[in-house]
C-alpha positions in Angstrom: -29.2 -14.1 4.8 -31.5 -14.6 1.5 -30.6 -14.4 -2.0 -32.1 -11.3 -2.9 -29.2 -9.4 -0.2 -26.6 -11.7 -1.5 -27.8 -9.6 -5.0 -28.2 -6.4 -3.7 -25.3 -6.4 -2.4 -22.9 -7.0 -5.3 -24.5 -4.1 -7.0 -23.8 -1.9 -4.2 -20.3 -3.2 -3.8 -19.4 -2.3 -8.0 -20.9 0.1 -7.7 -19.2 1.5 -5.1 -16.1 -0.1 -7.1 -17.1 1.9 -9.9 -17.6 5.0 -8.3 -15.5 5.7 -5.4 -12.9 3.0 -5.5 -12.3 3.0 -9.1 -10.0 -0.4 -9.0 -8.2 1.2 -5.8 -7.9 -1.1 -2.1 -8.6 0.0 0.9 -10.2 3.0 -0.7 -12.6 4.7 1.2 -16.7 3.8 0.6 -19.9 5.7 1.9 -22.7 2.6 0.8 -25.1 4.5 0.9 -24.0 7.6 -1.7 -24.4 4.8 -4.5 -27.2 3.3 -2.7 -30.3 4.8 -5.5 -28.0 4.2 -8.4 -28.8 0.7 -7.5 -32.3 0.7 -6.4 -31.9 0.5 -2.6 -32.8 3.2 -0.1 -30.2 4.3 1.9 -32.6 4.7 4.5 -34.0 0.5 4.9 -34.2 -2.3 5.9 -32.9 -3.6 2.6 -30.0 -1.7 2.0 -28.7 -2.9 5.4 -29.4 -6.3 4.8 -26.8 -5.8 1.6 -24.4 -3.9 3.6 -24.1 -6.5 6.3 -23.5 -8.8 4.2 -20.7 -6.9 2.5 -19.0 -6.3 6.5 -19.9 -9.6 7.5 -18.2 -11.4 4.0 -15.1 -8.8 4.6 -15.4 -7.0 1.3 -15.9 -3.5 2.7 -14.6 -2.7 6.7 -15.7 0.3 8.8 -13.0 3.1 8.4 -12.3 3.7 12.1 -10.8 7.3 11.1 -15.0 8.1 10.6 -15.8 6.1 13.8 -18.1 8.2 16.3 -18.9 10.6 13.7 -23.2 11.7 13.5 -24.3 10.6 9.7 -23.4 7.9 7.0 -20.9 5.1 7.7 -18.0 5.5 6.1 -16.1 2.2 5.1 -12.6 0.9 3.2 -13.1 -1.2 0.2 -10.9 -4.7 1.0 -8.5 -7.2 -1.7 -11.1 -9.9 -1.7 -14.1 -6.3 -2.3 -12.3 -5.6 -5.4 -12.5 -8.9 -6.0 -15.6 -10.1 -5.9 -16.7 -6.8 -7.6 -15.0 -7.8 -10.6 -15.8 -11.6 -10.2 -19.9 -10.7 -9.9 -19.3 -8.0 -12.7 
């Protein structure tokens, strides 16, 4: 993963924490809803790479309650994701 993807991922993670999770572990987060706030287009490869970075690193996990529903991907922010958000904020 390149440096740009990591930077985008950290910005996206902070935005999800501030706007959606509000510091609560396992809160539902929807990266596509905050993408524009951090300068990302939610239908771009760059956005996909940032989300992939966060998911692959364990900062967010898919919310299985929403698996199979057509539309935006829904995740849960992990304890690690919250710590990472604060560390890079």
